[in-house]
All heavy atoms as TSV, in Angstrom:
chain	resi	resn	atom	element	x	y	z
A	1	MET	N	N	140.575	160.760	173.725
A	1	MET	CA	C	139.601	160.848	174.777
A	1	MET	C	C	138.780	162.122	174.696
A	1	MET	O	O	137.568	162.074	174.767
A	1	MET	CB	C	140.296	160.754	176.125
A	1	MET	CG	C	140.761	159.357	176.446
A	1	MET	SD	S	141.403	159.259	178.093
A	1	MET	CE	C	143.134	159.456	177.764
A	2	GLN	N	N	139.444	163.242	174.566
A	2	GLN	CA	C	138.708	164.499	174.492
A	2	GLN	C	C	137.835	164.539	173.248
A	2	GLN	O	O	136.758	165.102	173.267
A	2	GLN	CB	C	139.657	165.681	174.523
A	2	GLN	CG	C	138.910	167.006	174.614
A	2	GLN	CD	C	139.838	168.183	174.813
A	2	GLN	OE1	O	141.039	168.049	174.693
A	2	GLN	NE2	N	139.286	169.326	175.116
A	3	LYS	N	N	138.291	163.888	172.188
A	3	LYS	CA	C	137.491	163.866	170.964
A	3	LYS	C	C	136.164	163.158	171.194
A	3	LYS	O	O	135.196	163.418	170.497
A	3	LYS	CB	C	138.261	163.231	169.819
A	3	LYS	CG	C	138.562	161.761	169.987
A	3	LYS	CD	C	139.350	161.233	168.810
A	3	LYS	CE	C	139.825	159.842	168.997
A	3	LYS	NZ	N	138.837	158.844	169.283
A	4	ASP	N	N	136.104	162.265	172.185
A	4	ASP	CA	C	134.863	161.568	172.499
A	4	ASP	C	C	133.905	162.426	173.315
A	4	ASP	O	O	132.703	162.430	173.075
A	4	ASP	CB	C	135.149	160.284	173.281
A	4	ASP	CG	C	135.921	159.266	172.462
A	4	ASP	OD1	O	135.750	159.256	171.227
A	4	ASP	OD2	O	136.680	158.498	173.051
A	5	SER	N	N	134.420	163.131	174.290
A	5	SER	CA	C	133.554	163.876	175.214
A	5	SER	C	C	133.229	165.290	174.744
A	5	SER	O	O	132.136	165.791	175.017
A	5	SER	CB	C	134.181	163.923	176.600
A	5	SER	OG	O	135.440	164.563	176.549
A	6	LYS	N	N	134.134	165.922	174.053
A	6	LYS	CA	C	133.916	167.310	173.649
A	6	LYS	C	C	132.672	167.491	172.774
A	6	LYS	O	O	131.858	168.376	173.053
A	6	LYS	CB	C	135.159	167.869	172.956
A	6	LYS	CG	C	135.057	169.356	172.687
A	6	LYS	CD	C	136.344	169.915	172.129
A	6	LYS	CE	C	136.172	171.402	171.862
A	6	LYS	NZ	N	137.389	171.997	171.346
A	7	PRO	N	N	132.458	166.667	171.737
A	7	PRO	CA	C	131.247	166.842	170.920
A	7	PRO	C	C	129.960	166.619	171.720
A	7	PRO	O	O	128.945	167.270	171.471
A	7	PRO	CB	C	131.379	165.799	169.823
A	7	PRO	CG	C	132.796	165.393	169.811
A	7	PRO	CD	C	133.334	165.639	171.176
A	8	ILE	N	N	130.011	165.717	172.691
A	8	ILE	CA	C	128.834	165.462	173.523
A	8	ILE	C	C	128.519	166.687	174.369
A	8	ILE	O	O	127.364	167.116	174.451
A	8	ILE	CB	C	129.056	164.218	174.401
A	8	ILE	CG1	C	129.147	162.973	173.521
A	8	ILE	CG2	C	127.937	164.079	175.426
A	8	ILE	CD1	C	129.615	161.743	174.233
A	9	LEU	N	N	129.530	167.264	174.975
A	9	LEU	CA	C	129.308	168.466	175.787
A	9	LEU	C	C	128.865	169.648	174.921
A	9	LEU	O	O	128.024	170.447	175.338
A	9	LEU	CB	C	130.561	168.812	176.587
A	9	LEU	CG	C	130.869	167.860	177.745
A	9	LEU	CD1	C	132.200	168.220	178.394
A	9	LEU	CD2	C	129.755	167.857	178.769
A	10	GLU	N	N	129.408	169.756	173.725
A	10	GLU	CA	C	128.987	170.831	172.821
A	10	GLU	C	C	127.516	170.666	172.435
A	10	GLU	O	O	126.764	171.647	172.395
A	10	GLU	CB	C	129.870	170.860	171.573
A	10	GLU	CG	C	131.267	171.377	171.853
A	10	GLU	CD	C	132.211	171.233	170.667
A	10	GLU	OE1	O	131.840	170.603	169.652
A	10	GLU	OE2	O	133.342	171.749	170.768
A	11	LYS	N	N	127.106	169.436	172.169
A	11	LYS	CA	C	125.715	169.174	171.811
A	11	LYS	C	C	124.796	169.466	173.003
A	11	LYS	O	O	123.718	170.049	172.834
A	11	LYS	CB	C	125.564	167.726	171.348
A	11	LYS	CG	C	124.215	167.420	170.762
A	11	LYS	CD	C	124.185	166.041	170.137
A	11	LYS	CE	C	122.830	165.772	169.511
A	11	LYS	NZ	N	122.752	164.451	168.904
A	12	LEU	N	N	125.218	169.078	174.173
A	12	LEU	CA	C	124.446	169.358	175.383
A	12	LEU	C	C	124.305	170.859	175.591
A	12	LEU	O	O	123.225	171.357	175.911
A	12	LEU	CB	C	125.095	168.708	176.605
A	12	LEU	CG	C	124.406	168.967	177.944
A	12	LEU	CD1	C	122.992	168.399	177.945
A	12	LEU	CD2	C	125.227	168.362	179.084
A	13	LYS	N	N	125.388	171.601	175.390
A	13	LYS	CA	C	125.349	173.063	175.568
A	13	LYS	C	C	124.403	173.710	174.561
A	13	LYS	O	O	123.613	174.596	174.912
A	13	LYS	CB	C	126.749	173.650	175.407
A	13	LYS	CG	C	126.828	175.165	175.460
A	13	LYS	CD	C	127.221	175.645	176.808
A	13	LYS	CE	C	127.614	177.106	176.852
A	13	LYS	NZ	N	126.497	178.015	176.849
A	14	THR	N	N	124.447	173.259	173.321
A	14	THR	CA	C	123.554	173.793	172.296
A	14	THR	C	C	122.097	173.533	172.657
A	14	THR	O	O	121.254	174.428	172.600
A	14	THR	CB	C	123.882	173.171	170.918
A	14	THR	OG1	O	125.224	173.519	170.578
A	14	THR	CG2	C	122.936	173.673	169.842
A	15	TRP	N	N	121.820	172.292	173.061
A	15	TRP	CA	C	120.460	171.937	173.460
A	15	TRP	C	C	120.011	172.766	174.660
A	15	TRP	O	O	118.908	173.286	174.696
A	15	TRP	CB	C	120.385	170.443	173.769
A	15	TRP	CG	C	119.086	170.056	174.392
A	15	TRP	CD1	C	117.898	169.848	173.746
A	15	TRP	CD2	C	118.822	169.863	175.778
A	15	TRP	NE1	N	116.925	169.525	174.662
A	15	TRP	CE2	C	117.458	169.534	175.913
A	15	TRP	CE3	C	119.613	169.931	176.927
A	15	TRP	CZ2	C	116.880	169.269	177.147
A	15	TRP	CZ3	C	119.032	169.671	178.152
A	15	TRP	CH2	C	117.679	169.349	178.249
A	16	MET	N	N	120.900	172.911	175.650
A	16	MET	CA	C	120.579	173.677	176.846
A	16	MET	C	C	120.262	175.126	176.497
A	16	MET	O	O	119.242	175.672	176.943
A	16	MET	CB	C	121.747	173.621	177.837
A	16	MET	CG	C	121.544	174.456	179.094
A	16	MET	SD	S	123.041	174.588	180.100
A	16	MET	CE	C	124.074	175.631	179.053
A	17	ASP	N	N	121.101	175.745	175.683
A	17	ASP	CA	C	120.890	177.156	175.319
A	17	ASP	C	C	119.562	177.351	174.597
A	17	ASP	O	O	118.824	178.299	174.879
A	17	ASP	CB	C	122.045	177.664	174.457
A	17	ASP	CG	C	123.343	177.808	175.245
A	17	ASP	OD1	O	123.299	177.871	176.489
A	17	ASP	OD2	O	124.404	177.846	174.601
A	18	LYS	N	N	119.232	176.460	173.667
A	18	LYS	CA	C	117.955	176.556	172.943
A	18	LYS	C	C	116.778	176.329	173.887
A	18	LYS	O	O	115.774	177.035	173.827
A	18	LYS	CB	C	117.902	175.540	171.804
A	18	LYS	CG	C	118.779	175.870	170.637
A	18	LYS	CD	C	118.641	174.783	169.574
A	18	LYS	CE	C	119.554	175.032	168.405
A	18	LYS	NZ	N	119.452	173.958	167.391
A	19	SER	N	N	116.907	175.324	174.726
A	19	SER	CA	C	115.810	174.953	175.619
A	19	SER	C	C	115.542	176.016	176.672
A	19	SER	O	O	114.390	176.209	177.076
A	19	SER	CB	C	116.114	173.615	176.283
A	19	SER	OG	O	116.210	172.600	175.316
A	20	LEU	N	N	116.576	176.705	177.114
A	20	LEU	CA	C	116.388	177.766	178.112
A	20	LEU	C	C	115.462	178.863	177.587
A	20	LEU	O	O	114.799	179.549	178.366
A	20	LEU	CB	C	117.734	178.367	178.522
A	20	LEU	CG	C	118.531	177.566	179.540
A	20	LEU	CD1	C	119.962	178.086	179.622
A	20	LEU	CD2	C	117.857	177.591	180.906
A	21	LEU	N	N	115.411	179.014	176.272
A	21	LEU	CA	C	114.564	180.047	175.665
A	21	LEU	C	C	113.101	179.623	175.554
A	21	LEU	O	O	112.225	180.476	175.409
A	21	LEU	CB	C	115.095	180.396	174.276
A	21	LEU	CG	C	116.513	180.951	174.217
A	21	LEU	CD1	C	116.953	181.100	172.764
A	21	LEU	CD2	C	116.609	182.267	174.960
A	22	THR	N	N	112.836	178.324	175.615
A	22	THR	CA	C	111.475	177.853	175.366
A	22	THR	C	C	110.824	177.128	176.531
A	22	THR	O	O	109.603	177.049	176.590
A	22	THR	CB	C	111.454	176.914	174.141
A	22	THR	OG1	O	112.323	175.810	174.389
A	22	THR	CG2	C	111.903	177.654	172.887
A	23	VAL	N	N	111.606	176.579	177.424
A	23	VAL	CA	C	111.058	175.802	178.538
A	23	VAL	C	C	110.771	176.738	179.717
A	23	VAL	O	O	111.657	177.468	180.150
A	23	VAL	CB	C	112.039	174.686	178.964
A	23	VAL	CG1	C	111.519	173.945	180.175
A	23	VAL	CG2	C	112.285	173.728	177.812
A	24	PRO	N	N	109.549	176.719	180.240
A	24	PRO	CA	C	109.233	177.554	181.403
A	24	PRO	C	C	110.142	177.215	182.587
A	24	PRO	O	O	110.313	176.037	182.921
A	24	PRO	CB	C	107.774	177.208	181.716
A	24	PRO	CG	C	107.216	176.690	180.432
A	24	PRO	CD	C	108.368	175.986	179.761
A	25	PRO	N	N	110.740	178.213	183.209
A	25	PRO	CA	C	111.730	177.965	184.260
A	25	PRO	C	C	111.166	177.340	185.535
A	25	PRO	O	O	111.926	176.809	186.336
A	25	PRO	CB	C	112.313	179.353	184.544
A	25	PRO	CG	C	111.289	180.304	184.057
A	25	PRO	CD	C	110.574	179.626	182.927
A	26	LYS	N	N	109.860	177.367	185.723
A	26	LYS	CA	C	109.296	176.793	186.948
A	26	LYS	C	C	108.915	175.326	186.806
A	26	LYS	O	O	108.524	174.682	187.774
A	26	LYS	CB	C	108.102	177.614	187.416
A	26	LYS	CG	C	108.532	179.018	187.835
A	26	LYS	CD	C	107.480	179.757	188.579
A	26	LYS	CE	C	108.040	181.132	188.889
A	26	LYS	NZ	N	107.531	181.693	190.087
A	27	THR	N	N	109.054	174.777	185.598
A	27	THR	CA	C	108.815	173.344	185.412
A	27	THR	C	C	110.037	172.582	185.913
A	27	THR	O	O	111.115	173.163	186.104
A	27	THR	CB	C	108.569	173.008	183.935
A	27	THR	OG1	O	109.756	173.320	183.188
A	27	THR	CG2	C	107.383	173.783	183.370
A	28	ALA	N	N	109.876	171.290	186.095
A	28	ALA	CA	C	110.997	170.471	186.574
A	28	ALA	C	C	112.177	170.541	185.605
A	28	ALA	O	O	113.321	170.742	186.022
A	28	ALA	CB	C	110.549	169.024	186.781
A	29	ILE	N	N	111.899	170.390	184.306
A	29	ILE	CA	C	112.999	170.449	183.335
A	29	ILE	C	C	113.571	171.862	183.259
A	29	ILE	O	O	114.774	172.042	183.086
A	29	ILE	CB	C	112.574	169.924	181.936
A	29	ILE	CG1	C	113.788	169.750	181.014
A	29	ILE	CG2	C	111.568	170.830	181.276
A	29	ILE	CD1	C	114.653	168.593	181.336
A	30	GLY	N	N	112.715	172.871	183.432
A	30	GLY	CA	C	113.193	174.254	183.444
A	30	GLY	C	C	114.151	174.510	184.589
A	30	GLY	O	O	115.190	175.155	184.428
A	31	LYS	N	N	113.802	173.996	185.761
A	31	LYS	CA	C	114.687	174.152	186.930
A	31	LYS	C	C	116.013	173.431	186.697
A	31	LYS	O	O	117.069	173.947	187.043
A	31	LYS	CB	C	114.006	173.619	188.181
A	31	LYS	CG	C	112.859	174.482	188.656
A	31	LYS	CD	C	112.155	173.860	189.848
A	31	LYS	CE	C	110.954	174.704	190.262
A	31	LYS	NZ	N	110.231	174.097	191.388
A	32	ALA	N	N	115.937	172.248	186.094
A	32	ALA	CA	C	117.161	171.498	185.798
A	32	ALA	C	C	118.033	172.244	184.788
A	32	ALA	O	O	119.251	172.298	184.921
A	32	ALA	CB	C	116.814	170.112	185.282
A	33	LEU	N	N	117.398	172.839	183.796
A	33	LEU	CA	C	118.148	173.611	182.792
A	33	LEU	C	C	118.816	174.823	183.405
A	33	LEU	O	O	119.973	175.131	183.093
A	33	LEU	CB	C	117.216	174.050	181.662
A	33	LEU	CG	C	116.815	172.963	180.670
A	33	LEU	CD1	C	115.630	173.417	179.836
A	33	LEU	CD2	C	117.985	172.588	179.790
A	34	VAL	N	N	118.102	175.519	184.267
A	34	VAL	CA	C	118.684	176.696	184.932
A	34	VAL	C	C	119.871	176.271	185.788
A	34	VAL	O	O	120.930	176.901	185.772
A	34	VAL	CB	C	117.620	177.444	185.767
A	34	VAL	CG1	C	118.264	178.489	186.666
A	34	VAL	CG2	C	116.586	178.088	184.845
A	35	TYR	N	N	119.705	175.177	186.513
A	35	TYR	CA	C	120.806	174.671	187.337
A	35	TYR	C	C	122.005	174.301	186.466
A	35	TYR	O	O	123.141	174.684	186.762
A	35	TYR	CB	C	120.350	173.455	188.149
A	35	TYR	CG	C	121.452	172.881	188.997
A	35	TYR	CD1	C	121.778	173.457	190.223
A	35	TYR	CD2	C	122.205	171.791	188.561
A	35	TYR	CE1	C	122.804	172.947	190.995
A	35	TYR	CE2	C	123.239	171.276	189.332
A	35	TYR	CZ	C	123.535	171.858	190.549
A	35	TYR	OH	O	124.559	171.368	191.308
A	36	LEU	N	N	121.750	173.559	185.393
A	36	LEU	CA	C	122.833	173.169	184.487
A	36	LEU	C	C	123.529	174.397	183.913
A	36	LEU	O	O	124.758	174.461	183.859
A	36	LEU	CB	C	122.295	172.291	183.360
A	36	LEU	CG	C	123.298	171.836	182.296
A	36	LEU	CD1	C	124.422	171.021	182.919
A	36	LEU	CD2	C	122.583	171.029	181.219
A	37	SER	N	N	122.748	175.376	183.521
A	37	SER	CA	C	123.317	176.605	182.968
A	37	SER	C	C	124.197	177.316	183.995
A	37	SER	O	O	125.289	177.784	183.673
A	37	SER	CB	C	122.195	177.529	182.501
A	37	SER	OG	O	122.713	178.738	182.024
A	38	ASN	N	N	123.712	177.366	185.220
A	38	ASN	CA	C	124.475	178.035	186.285
A	38	ASN	C	C	125.764	177.297	186.630
A	38	ASN	O	O	126.715	177.901	187.131
A	38	ASN	CB	C	123.621	178.185	187.545
A	38	ASN	CG	C	122.523	179.204	187.377
A	38	ASN	OD1	O	122.585	180.065	186.506
A	38	ASN	ND2	N	121.491	179.094	188.190
A	39	GLN	N	N	125.786	175.992	186.376
A	39	GLN	CA	C	126.957	175.178	186.713
A	39	GLN	C	C	127.823	174.863	185.497
A	39	GLN	O	O	128.813	174.144	185.618
A	39	GLN	CB	C	126.495	173.862	187.366
A	39	GLN	CG	C	125.676	174.050	188.626
A	39	GLN	CD	C	126.426	174.796	189.704
A	39	GLN	OE1	O	127.599	174.534	189.961
A	39	GLN	NE2	N	125.758	175.738	190.344
A	40	TRP	N	N	127.465	175.391	184.326
A	40	TRP	CA	C	128.134	174.983	183.088
A	40	TRP	C	C	129.648	175.186	183.128
A	40	TRP	O	O	130.405	174.300	182.725
A	40	TRP	CB	C	127.544	175.699	181.871
A	40	TRP	CG	C	128.145	175.111	180.635
A	40	TRP	CD1	C	129.171	175.610	179.891
A	40	TRP	CD2	C	127.809	173.846	180.068
A	40	TRP	NE1	N	129.483	174.734	178.873
A	40	TRP	CE2	C	128.657	173.644	178.966
A	40	TRP	CE3	C	126.870	172.871	180.376
A	40	TRP	CZ2	C	128.590	172.499	178.177
A	40	TRP	CZ3	C	126.810	171.734	179.589
A	40	TRP	CH2	C	127.669	171.569	178.507
A	41	ASP	N	N	130.103	176.337	183.583
A	41	ASP	CA	C	131.550	176.598	183.602
A	41	ASP	C	C	132.283	175.569	184.463
A	41	ASP	O	O	133.367	175.110	184.104
A	41	ASP	CB	C	131.850	178.008	184.088
A	41	ASP	CG	C	131.433	179.069	183.093
A	41	ASP	OD1	O	131.260	178.738	181.902
A	41	ASP	OD2	O	131.266	180.232	183.504
A	42	LYS	N	N	131.681	175.208	185.587
A	42	LYS	CA	C	132.300	174.208	186.462
A	42	LYS	C	C	132.326	172.839	185.790
A	42	LYS	O	O	133.315	172.116	185.888
A	42	LYS	CB	C	131.552	174.135	187.787
A	42	LYS	CG	C	131.693	175.388	188.622
A	42	LYS	CD	C	130.837	175.312	189.859
A	42	LYS	CE	C	130.863	176.647	190.583
A	42	LYS	NZ	N	129.933	176.661	191.714
A	43	LEU	N	N	131.234	172.485	185.115
A	43	LEU	CA	C	131.185	171.208	184.403
A	43	LEU	C	C	132.241	171.158	183.309
A	43	LEU	O	O	132.959	170.168	183.170
A	43	LEU	CB	C	129.796	170.982	183.797
A	43	LEU	CG	C	129.648	169.757	182.895
A	43	LEU	CD1	C	129.899	168.467	183.676
A	43	LEU	CD2	C	128.284	169.746	182.239
A	44	ALA	N	N	132.360	172.236	182.556
A	44	ALA	CA	C	133.345	172.280	181.468
A	44	ALA	C	C	134.769	172.177	182.022
A	44	ALA	O	O	135.601	171.440	181.475
A	44	ALA	CB	C	133.174	173.554	180.653
A	45	LEU	N	N	135.038	172.881	183.101
A	45	LEU	CA	C	136.361	172.825	183.721
A	45	LEU	C	C	136.647	171.433	184.271
A	45	LEU	O	O	137.730	170.884	184.080
A	45	LEU	CB	C	136.469	173.872	184.828
A	45	LEU	CG	C	137.799	173.980	185.539
A	45	LEU	CD1	C	138.900	174.382	184.561
A	45	LEU	CD2	C	137.706	174.979	186.674
A	46	PHE	N	N	135.653	170.860	184.940
A	46	PHE	CA	C	135.808	169.522	185.497
A	46	PHE	C	C	136.076	168.497	184.403
A	46	PHE	O	O	136.988	167.684	184.508
A	46	PHE	CB	C	134.553	169.144	186.287
A	46	PHE	CG	C	134.559	167.749	186.814
A	46	PHE	CD1	C	135.372	167.404	187.884
A	46	PHE	CD2	C	133.752	166.779	186.248
A	46	PHE	CE1	C	135.373	166.105	188.384
A	46	PHE	CE2	C	133.742	165.484	186.738
A	46	PHE	CZ	C	134.560	165.146	187.811
A	47	SER	N	N	135.294	168.527	183.337
A	47	SER	CA	C	135.483	167.541	182.264
A	47	SER	C	C	136.818	167.745	181.566
A	47	SER	O	O	137.493	166.783	181.220
A	47	SER	CB	C	134.327	167.577	181.265
A	47	SER	OG	O	134.282	168.801	180.596
A	48	ALA	N	N	137.229	168.993	181.381
A	48	ALA	CA	C	138.538	169.256	180.769
A	48	ALA	C	C	139.657	168.735	181.663
A	48	ALA	O	O	140.642	168.176	181.169
A	48	ALA	CB	C	138.716	170.744	180.514
A	49	SER	N	N	139.492	168.878	182.963
A	49	SER	CA	C	140.487	168.381	183.905
A	49	SER	C	C	140.588	166.863	183.837
A	49	SER	O	O	141.681	166.305	183.839
A	49	SER	CB	C	140.108	168.821	185.322
A	49	SER	OG	O	140.946	168.217	186.271
A	50	LEU	N	N	139.443	166.183	183.759
A	50	LEU	CA	C	139.459	164.728	183.662
A	50	LEU	C	C	140.088	164.269	182.361
A	50	LEU	O	O	140.855	163.302	182.331
A	50	LEU	CB	C	138.044	164.166	183.775
A	50	LEU	CG	C	137.372	164.294	185.129
A	50	LEU	CD1	C	135.962	163.736	185.061
A	50	LEU	CD2	C	138.165	163.597	186.212
A	51	VAL	N	N	139.775	164.962	181.278
A	51	VAL	CA	C	140.351	164.610	179.980
A	51	VAL	C	C	141.859	164.801	180.023
A	51	VAL	O	O	142.616	163.947	179.571
A	51	VAL	CB	C	139.716	165.453	178.852
A	51	VAL	CG1	C	140.500	165.301	177.564
A	51	VAL	CG2	C	138.272	165.039	178.652
A	52	THR	N	N	142.291	165.904	180.596
A	52	THR	CA	C	143.721	166.202	180.680
A	52	THR	C	C	144.458	165.111	181.443
A	52	THR	O	O	145.558	164.720	181.085
A	52	THR	CB	C	143.947	167.563	181.370
A	52	THR	OG1	O	143.295	168.559	180.598
A	52	THR	CG2	C	145.410	167.898	181.471
A	53	ARG	N	N	143.832	164.588	182.477
A	53	ARG	CA	C	144.468	163.536	183.270
A	53	ARG	C	C	144.210	162.148	182.708
A	53	ARG	O	O	144.630	161.162	183.292
A	53	ARG	CB	C	143.979	163.616	184.719
A	53	ARG	CG	C	144.499	164.866	185.415
A	53	ARG	CD	C	144.068	164.896	186.824
A	53	ARG	NE	N	142.617	165.147	186.851
A	53	ARG	CZ	C	141.911	165.251	187.964
A	53	ARG	NH1	N	142.481	165.114	189.128
A	53	ARG	NH2	N	140.623	165.488	187.907
A	54	GLY	N	N	143.508	162.077	181.579
A	54	GLY	CA	C	143.277	160.796	180.936
A	54	GLY	C	C	142.242	159.927	181.620
A	54	GLY	O	O	142.235	158.722	181.458
A	55	MET	N	N	141.350	160.542	182.386
A	55	MET	CA	C	140.390	159.757	183.150
A	55	MET	C	C	139.015	159.683	182.491
A	55	MET	O	O	138.157	158.946	182.946
A	55	MET	CB	C	140.248	160.349	184.557
A	55	MET	CG	C	141.539	160.306	185.351
A	55	MET	SD	S	141.475	161.267	186.858
A	55	MET	CE	C	140.297	160.352	187.805
A	56	LEU	N	N	138.794	160.460	181.451
A	56	LEU	CA	C	137.464	160.494	180.841
A	56	LEU	C	C	137.563	160.065	179.390
A	56	LEU	O	O	137.929	160.843	178.536
A	56	LEU	CB	C	136.885	161.907	180.938
A	56	LEU	CG	C	135.473	162.117	180.424
A	56	LEU	CD1	C	134.494	161.332	181.271
A	56	LEU	CD2	C	135.109	163.576	180.444
A	57	ALA	N	N	137.255	158.819	179.120
A	57	ALA	CA	C	137.302	158.332	177.750
A	57	ALA	C	C	135.991	158.605	177.040
A	57	ALA	O	O	135.964	159.023	175.896
A	57	ALA	CB	C	137.606	156.844	177.736
A	58	ARG	N	N	134.887	158.388	177.717
A	58	ARG	CA	C	133.561	158.606	177.144
A	58	ARG	C	C	132.612	159.019	178.240
A	58	ARG	O	O	132.784	158.689	179.386
A	58	ARG	CB	C	133.028	157.334	176.511
A	58	ARG	CG	C	133.827	156.912	175.337
A	58	ARG	CD	C	133.359	155.586	174.847
A	58	ARG	NE	N	134.456	155.091	174.026
A	58	ARG	CZ	C	134.329	154.739	172.788
A	58	ARG	NH1	N	133.186	154.761	172.226
A	58	ARG	NH2	N	135.353	154.329	172.101
A	59	CYS	N	N	131.610	159.688	177.840
A	59	CYS	CA	C	130.581	160.076	178.788
A	59	CYS	C	C	129.294	159.404	178.322
A	59	CYS	O	O	128.445	160.017	177.698
A	59	CYS	CB	C	130.437	161.593	178.844
A	59	CYS	SG	S	129.363	162.112	180.176
A	60	SER	N	N	129.168	158.136	178.617
A	60	SER	CA	C	128.058	157.357	178.073
A	60	SER	C	C	126.712	157.828	178.604
A	60	SER	O	O	125.711	157.753	177.900
A	60	SER	CB	C	128.255	155.872	178.361
A	60	SER	OG	O	128.314	155.643	179.747
A	61	THR	N	N	126.658	158.328	179.818
A	61	THR	CA	C	125.380	158.803	180.355
A	61	THR	C	C	124.865	159.961	179.522
A	61	THR	O	O	123.687	160.000	179.151
A	61	THR	CB	C	125.539	159.229	181.821
A	61	THR	OG1	O	126.034	158.121	182.568
A	61	THR	CG2	C	124.220	159.681	182.398
A	62	LEU	N	N	125.706	160.910	179.193
A	62	LEU	CA	C	125.293	162.030	178.359
A	62	LEU	C	C	124.955	161.564	176.951
A	62	LEU	O	O	124.003	162.047	176.346
A	62	LEU	CB	C	126.387	163.101	178.296
A	62	LEU	CG	C	126.486	164.025	179.477
A	62	LEU	CD1	C	127.662	164.989	179.282
A	62	LEU	CD2	C	125.216	164.797	179.712
A	63	ALA	N	N	125.714	160.628	176.439
A	63	ALA	CA	C	125.441	160.128	175.095
A	63	ALA	C	C	124.059	159.489	175.030
A	63	ALA	O	O	123.297	159.725	174.086
A	63	ALA	CB	C	126.512	159.126	174.677
A	64	VAL	N	N	123.723	158.707	176.029
A	64	VAL	CA	C	122.401	158.080	176.071
A	64	VAL	C	C	121.329	159.152	176.203
A	64	VAL	O	O	120.317	159.145	175.510
A	64	VAL	CB	C	122.309	157.062	177.234
A	64	VAL	CG1	C	120.879	156.614	177.469
A	64	VAL	CG2	C	123.209	155.871	176.952
A	65	PHE	N	N	121.564	160.112	177.099
A	65	PHE	CA	C	120.609	161.206	177.304
A	65	PHE	C	C	120.364	161.966	176.008
A	65	PHE	O	O	119.231	162.223	175.626
A	65	PHE	CB	C	121.151	162.148	178.378
A	65	PHE	CG	C	120.307	163.363	178.607
A	65	PHE	CD1	C	119.112	163.269	179.297
A	65	PHE	CD2	C	120.717	164.594	178.142
A	65	PHE	CE1	C	118.328	164.391	179.515
A	65	PHE	CE2	C	119.948	165.720	178.356
A	65	PHE	CZ	C	118.749	165.621	179.054
A	66	LEU	N	N	121.424	162.303	175.308
A	66	LEU	CA	C	121.291	163.086	174.084
A	66	LEU	C	C	120.686	162.294	172.940
A	66	LEU	O	O	120.190	162.881	171.985
A	66	LEU	CB	C	122.655	163.646	173.670
A	66	LEU	CG	C	123.209	164.705	174.606
A	66	LEU	CD1	C	124.624	165.074	174.198
A	66	LEU	CD2	C	122.331	165.930	174.639
A	67	SER	N	N	120.696	160.995	173.037
A	67	SER	CA	C	120.114	160.187	171.970
A	67	SER	C	C	118.627	159.908	172.192
A	67	SER	O	O	117.970	159.329	171.341
A	67	SER	CB	C	120.860	158.861	171.838
A	67	SER	OG	O	120.644	158.059	172.974
A	68	MET	N	N	118.091	160.331	173.320
A	68	MET	CA	C	116.675	160.096	173.607
A	68	MET	C	C	115.816	160.919	172.648
A	68	MET	O	O	116.101	162.083	172.388
A	68	MET	CB	C	116.365	160.480	175.051
A	68	MET	CG	C	117.083	159.622	176.066
A	68	MET	SD	S	116.964	160.243	177.753
A	68	MET	CE	C	115.212	160.170	178.041
A	69	PRO	N	N	114.750	160.309	172.103
A	69	PRO	CA	C	113.896	161.009	171.131
A	69	PRO	C	C	113.335	162.335	171.647
A	69	PRO	O	O	113.302	163.309	170.911
A	69	PRO	CB	C	112.774	160.005	170.854
A	69	PRO	CG	C	113.338	158.688	171.200
A	69	PRO	CD	C	114.331	158.934	172.301
A	70	ASP	N	N	112.923	162.396	172.910
A	70	ASP	CA	C	112.370	163.644	173.445
A	70	ASP	C	C	113.406	164.754	173.447
A	70	ASP	O	O	113.086	165.913	173.242
A	70	ASP	CB	C	111.840	163.451	174.869
A	70	ASP	CG	C	110.552	162.657	174.898
A	70	ASP	OD1	O	109.946	162.477	173.829
A	70	ASP	OD2	O	110.153	162.229	175.991
A	71	ILE	N	N	114.642	164.407	173.677
A	71	ILE	CA	C	115.710	165.405	173.699
A	71	ILE	C	C	116.008	165.863	172.274
A	71	ILE	O	O	116.131	167.050	171.998
A	71	ILE	CB	C	116.986	164.837	174.347
A	71	ILE	CG1	C	116.695	164.399	175.786
A	71	ILE	CG2	C	118.116	165.843	174.292
A	71	ILE	CD1	C	116.111	165.454	176.677
A	72	GLN	N	N	116.076	164.919	171.343
A	72	GLN	CA	C	116.383	165.273	169.961
A	72	GLN	C	C	115.297	166.138	169.352
A	72	GLN	O	O	115.569	167.033	168.582
A	72	GLN	CB	C	116.567	164.007	169.125
A	72	GLN	CG	C	117.833	163.268	169.479
A	72	GLN	CD	C	118.015	162.014	168.670
A	72	GLN	OE1	O	117.101	161.520	168.034
A	72	GLN	NE2	N	119.206	161.466	168.715
A	73	ASP	N	N	114.046	165.889	169.727
A	73	ASP	CA	C	112.929	166.651	169.177
A	73	ASP	C	C	112.661	167.932	169.955
A	73	ASP	O	O	111.833	168.730	169.569
A	73	ASP	CB	C	111.653	165.812	169.185
A	73	ASP	CG	C	111.762	164.601	168.287
A	73	ASP	OD1	O	112.607	164.619	167.373
A	73	ASP	OD2	O	111.014	163.634	168.519
A	74	HIS	N	N	113.354	168.108	171.060
A	74	HIS	CA	C	113.137	169.268	171.941
A	74	HIS	C	C	111.700	169.336	172.425
A	74	HIS	O	O	111.157	170.391	172.662
A	74	HIS	CB	C	113.553	170.570	171.270
A	74	HIS	CG	C	114.950	170.544	170.748
A	74	HIS	ND1	N	116.037	170.475	171.575
A	74	HIS	CD2	C	115.434	170.523	169.490
A	74	HIS	CE1	C	117.141	170.434	170.848
A	74	HIS	NE2	N	116.803	170.454	169.573
A	75	ASP	N	N	111.061	168.181	172.546
A	75	ASP	CA	C	109.688	168.078	173.019
A	75	ASP	C	C	109.747	167.818	174.514
A	75	ASP	O	O	109.590	166.699	174.970
A	75	ASP	CB	C	108.977	166.947	172.279
A	75	ASP	CG	C	107.517	166.837	172.654
A	75	ASP	OD1	O	106.989	167.791	173.251
A	75	ASP	OD2	O	106.923	165.794	172.363
A	76	LEU	N	N	110.020	168.839	175.271
A	76	LEU	CA	C	110.349	168.669	176.674
A	76	LEU	C	C	109.232	168.998	177.639
A	76	LEU	O	O	109.346	168.759	178.810
A	76	LEU	CB	C	111.558	169.544	177.022
A	76	LEU	CG	C	112.775	169.273	176.157
A	76	LEU	CD1	C	113.832	170.304	176.422
A	76	LEU	CD2	C	113.307	167.897	176.421
A	77	ILE	N	N	108.168	169.569	177.176
A	77	ILE	CA	C	107.123	170.011	178.089
A	77	ILE	C	C	105.926	169.088	177.981
A	77	ILE	O	O	105.521	168.686	176.947
A	77	ILE	CB	C	106.694	171.460	177.797
A	77	ILE	CG1	C	107.921	172.342	177.880
A	77	ILE	CG2	C	105.652	171.923	178.789
A	77	ILE	CD1	C	107.687	173.740	177.427
């Protein structure tokens, strides 16, 4: 289970860190990135807790999000 979600969260974190450097913080996506960044530790703890309890097999919403062409190309503005 963790093998399914961990790479997705790692990819999301990498994308978030890169995007925070290039996306203006006052845009809608910029505000979302800042919020995600501010909540990252809680998200990581929450997902680890779910994995530990065997409740998180896959995170299909994130997988779909990360597979979107705009996200892969970092063409966010």
